[in-house]
N, C-alpha and C positions, 0 to 999 in steps of 0.2 A: 504494500500499499504506499509506503514511503517513497518508493521509486516513482509511483504514478504521480504523486504530489510533486516531486522534484521536476518531473518532465513537464507538468502543467505549469509550474512556476517559470521554467525557461521559456515556454511558449508565451506566457503573459508579459514577460520582460521583452521578449523579441517584438511582440505586438505593440507594446508601449513605445519602444525605440523606432519602429516603422511609422507609427502614428506621429510621433514628434518629428521624424524626418520629412514626412510628407507635407505636414503643415508648416514647416520652415522653422520649427522651434528647437531644432537640435543645435544648441550653441556648444561652445568649447567646454563649459562648465558642466553642462548636462552630459556630455560625452564622458567627462571625468567621473561624474556621479554613476553613469552606467558601468564604467570600468570598475569602480569600487563594488557595486552590486554583483557584478559577474565574477569578481575575485572571491567574494564571499559565498557565491553559489557554487563555485568550484570546490572550495574547501568544505562546504556543506555536503557536497557529493562524496568527497574523500572520507569525510569523518562520520557520516551516518548512512548514506545510501550505499556506497560500495561494500562495506562490511555486511550489511543486510543482504545484499544481492549474493555476495559470495557464500555467506552461511546458508542462505536458503537453497543455493545450487549444490552445496555439498551434502545437505541433509536429505535431499530427495533423490532416492534411488529407484 
């Protein structure tokens, strides 16, 4: 379940970035903010999603 939430969050962030780009509101400061958000998302994936996915795949035989 955590993996699905993680994927949905990535899609929401990408949709928000695309919306800001299309409307012309994607300034340099907004790009930096999205960089921080993506950096945090990558670490969230490494710390919570990846171990869950590996554990689930090892326990299902």
